[in-house]
LUMSEKOL-421831 format. One record per atom (N, C-alpha, C, O): residue number from 1; x, y, z. Coordinates in steps of 0.02 Angstrom, whole numbers, plus 50000, padded with zeros to 5 digits. Layout:
<baros>
BARO  nr     u     v     w
BARO NUM     X     Y     Z
...
</baros>
This chain:
<baros>
BARO  nr     u     v     w
BARO   1 49737 48743 53396
BARO   1 49783 48778 53388
BARO   1 49829 48799 53440
BARO   1 49816 48824 53495
BARO   2 49884 48786 53413
BARO   2 49923 48848 53473
BARO   2 49919 48924 53451
BARO   2 49923 48951 53396
BARO   3 49912 48945 53504
BARO   3 49891 49047 53481
BARO   3 49994 49063 53479
BARO   3 50020 49115 53458
BARO   4 50026 49012 53502
BARO   4 50094 49053 53483
BARO   4 50118 49040 53423
BARO   4 50146 48985 53420
BARO   5 50116 49076 53368
BARO   5 50123 49069 53304
BARO   5 50203 49092 53305
BARO   5 50217 49145 53333
BARO   6 50246 49058 53280
BARO   6 50320 49086 53313
BARO   6 50339 49115 53253
BARO   6 50398 49133 53252
BARO   7 50294 49130 53184
BARO   7 50327 49129 53124
BARO   7 50258 49206 53083
BARO   7 50237 49203 53025
BARO   8 50241 49260 53131
BARO   8 50186 49286 53108
BARO   8 50191 49342 53074
BARO   8 50195 49401 53092
BARO   9 50187 49295 52976
BARO   9 50216 49370 52936
BARO   9 50175 49358 52894
BARO   9 50194 49363 52836
BARO  10 50101 49338 52909
BARO  10 50013 49367 52880
BARO  10 50036 49436 52911
BARO  10 50066 49468 52867
BARO  11 50034 49470 52968
BARO  11 50045 49551 52969
BARO  11 50111 49569 52941
BARO  11 50104 49598 52887
BARO  12 50186 49558 52962
BARO  12 50230 49571 52951
BARO  12 50234 49577 52870
BARO  12 50222 49633 52847
BARO  13 50248 49530 52828
BARO  13 50231 49544 52775
BARO  13 50180 49575 52732
BARO  13 50192 49609 52682
BARO  14 50122 49561 52757
BARO  14 50072 49608 52711
BARO  14 50068 49689 52724
BARO  14 50053 49723 52675
BARO  15 50080 49721 52787
BARO  15 50127 49777 52813
BARO  15 50176 49811 52737
BARO  15 50175 49855 52694
BARO  16 50213 49752 52762
BARO  16 50275 49793 52701
BARO  16 50243 49781 52649
BARO  16 50278 49809 52607
BARO  17 50185 49750 52612
BARO  17 50179 49784 52530
BARO  17 50129 49816 52521
BARO  17 50108 49830 52465
BARO  18 50099 49836 52581
BARO  18 50042 49887 52580
BARO  18 50081 49959 52627
BARO  18 50045 50008 52641
BARO  19 50149 49958 52644
BARO  19 50182 50013 52644
BARO  19 50118 50058 52714
BARO  19 50120 50119 52708
BARO  20 50091 50044 52744
BARO  20 50079 50064 52819
BARO  20 50037 50026 52848
BARO  20 50029 49972 52820
BARO  21 50000 50039 52909
BARO  21 50011 50035 52982
BARO  21 49943 49964 52974
BARO  21 49947 49907 52997
BARO  22 49883 49997 52931
BARO  22 49847 49951 52938
BARO  22 49841 49905 52888
BARO  22 49883 49908 52844
BARO  23 49788 49852 52885
BARO  23 49834 49784 52838
BARO  23 49756 49766 52838
BARO  23 49739 49734 52788
BARO  24 49685 49786 52901
BARO  24 49636 49747 52877
BARO  24 49600 49725 52823
BARO  24 49585 49670 52799
BARO  25 49590 49776 52811
BARO  25 49546 49759 52755
BARO  25 49569 49731 52693
BARO  25 49529 49715 52650
BARO  26 49649 49723 52681
BARO  26 49665 49677 52637
BARO  26 49704 49625 52677
BARO  26 49755 49607 52646
BARO  27 49699 49607 52712
BARO  27 49704 49516 52750
BARO  27 49576 49530 52742
BARO  27 49529 49499 52717
BARO  28 49579 49547 52754
BARO  28 49476 49541 52741
BARO  28 49502 49500 52687
BARO  28 49517 49441 52695
BARO  29 49507 49532 52633
BARO  29 49487 49531 52576
BARO  29 49504 49448 52544
BARO  29 49469 49408 52513
BARO  30 49574 49447 52569
BARO  30 49615 49376 52541
BARO  30 49571 49332 52596
BARO  30 49558 49274 52581
BARO  31 49545 49361 52666
BARO  31 49527 49305 52681
BARO  31 49456 49284 52660
BARO  31 49420 49244 52689
BARO  32 49448 49305 52626
BARO  32 49375 49307 52596
BARO  32 49367 49270 52547
BARO  32 49313 49264 52519
BARO  33 49444 49224 52521
BARO  33 49444 49184 52450
BARO  33 49435 49113 52464
BARO  33 49453 49080 52513
BARO  34 49396 49092 52399
BARO  34 49391 49031 52421
BARO  34 49468 48997 52426
BARO  34 49468 48963 52374
BARO  35 49525 48986 52452
BARO  35 49590 48975 52456
BARO  35 49577 48890 52500
BARO  35 49550 48881 52554
BARO  36 49606 48843 52459
BARO  36 49632 48759 52500
BARO  36 49713 48759 52487
BARO  36 49747 48761 52435
BARO  37 49731 48755 52554
BARO  37 49821 48719 52544
BARO  37 49846 48653 52553
BARO  37 49843 48617 52603
BARO  38 49867 48644 52509
BARO  38 49889 48567 52511
BARO  38 49951 48562 52537
BARO  38 49988 48599 52506
BARO  39 49969 48542 52565
BARO  39 50046 48480 52626
BARO  39 50024 48430 52608
BARO  39 49967 48408 52611
BARO  40 50091 48399 52576
BARO  40 50123 48346 52568
BARO  40 50164 48319 52647
BARO  40 50215 48341 52673
BARO  41 50094 48235 52679
BARO  41 50156 48234 52735
BARO  41 50194 48203 52724
BARO  41 50184 48153 52758
BARO  42 50243 48195 52693
BARO  42 50316 48175 52689
BARO  42 50353 48266 52680
BARO  42 50409 48281 52700
BARO  43 50319 48301 52656
BARO  43 50375 48344 52654
BARO  43 50396 48376 52710
BARO  43 50365 48425 52731
BARO  44 50453 48351 52744
BARO  44 50496 48369 52797
BARO  44 50565 48362 52804
BARO  44 50600 48343 52851
BARO  45 50579 48387 52736
BARO  45 50656 48348 52701
BARO  45 50677 48450 52742
BARO  45 50655 48506 52727
BARO  46 50722 48425 52790
BARO  46 50726 48509 52805
BARO  46 50791 48540 52753
BARO  46 50837 48505 52732
BARO  47 50782 48610 52738
BARO  47 50779 48661 52705
BARO  47 50866 48675 52721
BARO  47 50864 48697 52779
BARO  48 50921 48674 52706
BARO  48 50998 48673 52716
BARO  48 51001 48749 52697
BARO  48 50965 48784 52661
BARO  49 51068 48767 52739
BARO  49 51100 48843 52677
BARO  49 51083 48846 52614
BARO  49 51053 48893 52588
BARO  50 51113 48767 52567
BARO  50 51103 48779 52533
BARO  50 51038 48792 52459
BARO  50 51037 48805 52399
BARO  51 51003 48780 52505
BARO  51 50934 48760 52461
BARO  51 50921 48851 52468
BARO  51 50929 48889 52516
BARO  52 50894 48866 52382
BARO  52 50882 48920 52365
BARO  52 50848 48979 52372
BARO  52 50859 49034 52347
BARO  53 50786 48950 52426
BARO  53 50745 48988 52480
BARO  53 50784 49016 52534
BARO  53 50786 49074 52554
BARO  54 50815 48960 52557
BARO  54 50823 49002 52642
BARO  54 50893 49026 52625
BARO  54 50945 49018 52593
BARO  55 50846 49074 52683
BARO  55 50894 49135 52718
BARO  55 50882 49193 52663
BARO  55 50925 49236 52652
BARO  56 50822 49190 52629
BARO  56 50809 49215 52580
BARO  56 50730 49272 52641
BARO  56 50683 49238 52663
BARO  57 50731 49337 52655
BARO  57 50689 49377 52681
BARO  57 50653 49350 52748
BARO  57 50592 49350 52756
BARO  58 50717 49319 52811
BARO  58 50702 49305 52874
BARO  58 50671 49222 52855
BARO  58 50640 49204 52905
BARO  59 50669 49182 52815
BARO  59 50624 49134 52816
BARO  59 50638 49069 52862
BARO  59 50597 49028 52882
BARO  60 50700 49072 52870
BARO  60 50699 49025 52933
BARO  60 50669 49032 52994
BARO  60 50679 48995 53042
BARO  61 50618 49096 52994
BARO  61 50594 49072 53059
BARO  61 50508 49059 53029
BARO  61 50453 49065 53055
BARO  62 50532 49039 52958
BARO  62 50452 49019 52938
BARO  62 50444 48934 52946
BARO  62 50392 48901 52947
BARO  63 50516 48910 52951
BARO  63 50529 48860 52973
BARO  63 50554 48806 52929
BARO  63 50546 48805 52868
BARO  64 50593 48750 52973
BARO  64 50646 48720 52945
BARO  64 50604 48688 52877
BARO  64 50640 48703 52830
BARO  65 50550 48654 52853
BARO  65 50524 48632 52791
BARO  65 50474 48644 52780
BARO  65 50441 48668 52826
BARO  66 50440 48634 52710
BARO  66 50396 48645 52674
BARO  66 50335 48649 52736
BARO  66 50304 48698 52756
BARO  67 50332 48566 52758
BARO  67 50271 48567 52794
BARO  67 50250 48590 52852
BARO  67 50193 48599 52875
BARO  68 50332 48605 52886
BARO  68 50321 48664 52960
BARO  68 50284 48738 52930
BARO  68 50240 48770 52960
BARO  69 50320 48758 52854
BARO  69 50303 48822 52844
BARO  69 50237 48861 52848
BARO  69 50220 48915 52874
BARO  70 50195 48799 52801
BARO  70 50131 48772 52794
BARO  70 50100 48794 52849
BARO  70 50059 48839 52851
BARO  71 50132 48742 52923
BARO  71 50080 48745 52963
BARO  71 50061 48794 52996
BARO  71 50008 48803 53025
BARO  72 50125 48839 52992
BARO  72 50153 48892 53034
BARO  72 50104 48944 53026
BARO  72 50062 48960 53067
BARO  73 50119 48980 52942
BARO  73 50085 49002 52871
BARO  73 49984 48993 52890
BARO  73 49939 49034 52901
BARO  74 49987 48945 52886
BARO  74 49908 48907 52896
BARO  74 49866 48961 52992
BARO  74 49822 49002 53004
BARO  75 49931 48913 53040
BARO  75 49898 48935 53090
BARO  75 49892 49028 53122
BARO  75 49857 49053 53165
BARO  76 49944 49057 53076
BARO  76 49946 49145 53077
BARO  76 49896 49141 53059
BARO  76 49858 49144 53108
BARO  77 49858 49132 52995
BARO  77 49823 49160 52948
BARO  77 49744 49158 53029
BARO  77 49697 49197 53026
BARO  78 49749 49129 53061
BARO  78 49693 49086 53115
BARO  78 49675 49139 53166
BARO  78 49619 49158 53183
BARO  79 49779 49174 53205
BARO  79 49768 49221 53254
BARO  79 49729 49269 53219
BARO  79 49674 49292 53235
BARO  80 49763 49283 53170
BARO  80 49761 49349 53124
BARO  80 49686 49359 53139
BARO  80 49668 49408 53172
BARO  81 49618 49291 53104
BARO  81 49564 49296 53112
BARO  81 49549 49296 53142
BARO  81 49494 49324 53143
BARO  82 49567 49274 53190
BARO  82 49511 49285 53265
BARO  82 49522 49339 53291
BARO  82 49479 49359 53330
BARO  83 49576 49377 53281
BARO  83 49600 49455 53318
BARO  83 49525 49504 53288
BARO  83 49484 49533 53323
BARO  84 49529 49497 53196
BARO  84 49477 49518 53179
BARO  84 49408 49529 53179
BARO  84 49370 49575 53164
BARO  85 49402 49442 53210
BARO  85 49337 49417 53214
BARO  85 49304 49381 53146
BARO  85 49248 49392 53122
BARO  86 49340 49348 53129
BARO  86 49329 49327 53065
BARO  86 49298 49381 52982
BARO  86 49273 49374 52927
BARO  87 49327 49439 53034
BARO  87 49305 49498 52951
BARO  87 49232 49494 52968
BARO  87 49201 49513 52918
BARO  88 49196 49478 53010
BARO  88 49122 49462 53004
BARO  88 49074 49417 52965
BARO  88 49014 49426 52969
BARO  89 49108 49352 52914
BARO  89 49115 49334 52858
BARO  89 49064 49285 52896
BARO  89 49071 49263 52953
BARO  90 49006 49270 52846
BARO  90 48945 49225 52846
BARO  90 48930 49234 52922
BARO  90 48929 49190 52965
BARO  91 48923 49276 52927
BARO  91 48863 49340 52994
BARO  91 48866 49298 53046
BARO  91 48822 49263 53072
BARO  92 48956 49308 53067
BARO  92 48974 49296 53118
BARO  92 49003 49242 53133
BARO  92 49051 49247 53172
BARO  93 48984 49164 53102
BARO  93 48997 49122 53090
BARO  93 49068 49078 53083
BARO  93 49094 49031 53113
BARO  94 49078 49107 53045
BARO  94 49164 49089 53003
BARO  94 49206 49081 53073
BARO  94 49223 49126 53112
BARO  95 49221 48999 53079
BARO  95 49277 48981 53117
BARO  95 49334 48979 53127
BARO  95 49367 48981 53179
BARO  96 49361 48974 53025
BARO  96 49431 48979 53009
BARO  96 49460 49027 52943
BARO  96 49417 49051 52905
BARO  97 49487 49032 52938
BARO  97 49526 49056 52893
BARO  97 49551 49008 52823
BARO  97 49611 48998 52814
BARO  98 49504 48981 52777
BARO  98 49536 48954 52713
BARO  98 49513 48882 52745
BARO  98 49476 48870 52792
BARO  99 49554 48837 52697
BARO  99 49558 48755 52718
BARO  99 49646 48749 52689
BARO  99 49673 48779 52642
BARO 100 49684 48679 52757
BARO 100 49712 48659 52745
BARO 100 49709 48573 52756
BARO 100 49681 48543 52801
BARO 101 49740 48551 52709
BARO 101 49735 48486 52703
BARO 101 49821 48442 52693
BARO 101 49864 48467 52656
BARO 102 49829 48394 52722
BARO 102 49891 48362 52707
BARO 102 49872 48301 52677
BARO 102 49830 48260 52697
BARO 103 49908 48299 52627
BARO 103 49895 48216 52582
BARO 103 49953 48208 52591
BARO 103 50005 48241 52593
BARO 104 49920 48115 52602
BARO 104 49943 48076 52668
BARO 104 50004 48071 52589
BARO 104 50006 48102 52535
BARO 105 50053 48007 52626
BARO 105 50105 47986 52581
BARO 105 50132 48034 52548
BARO 105 50182 48006 52524
BARO 106 50133 48082 52533
BARO 106 50166 48130 52474
BARO 106 50212 48175 52506
BARO 106 50194 48209 52553
BARO 107 50270 48177 52485
BARO 107 50336 48224 52480
BARO 107 50335 48277 52437
BARO 107 50278 48287 52414
BARO 108 50380 48319 52418
BARO 108 50376 48383 52382
BARO 108 50367 48376 52334
BARO 108 50321 48410 52312
BARO 109 50406 48325 52278
BARO 109 50392 48325 52207
BARO 109 50339 48267 52204
BARO 109 50314 48251 52151
</baros>
């Protein structure tokens, strides 16, 4: 995976939520959950300025489409997970945070 994550919002948004600098414990609790992200292969429609989500809280930096946002979010989880050595999960053998699958031939609706 690309080490350069253009939207490192795992760190930034979590810090805003808990309103102090160290989010390690909160991130590790979230990372320890059994979570699977599903993304439609065809969910690539560019979200325009008219879209109700566009422009809120800097989400333009999260990506132009839902699939791109999903990719960036998942990549940011992996970057933070590596920084924290995957929170010592599974005896240090864990190599990723959560799972992400792309569902073939599926758009948003």
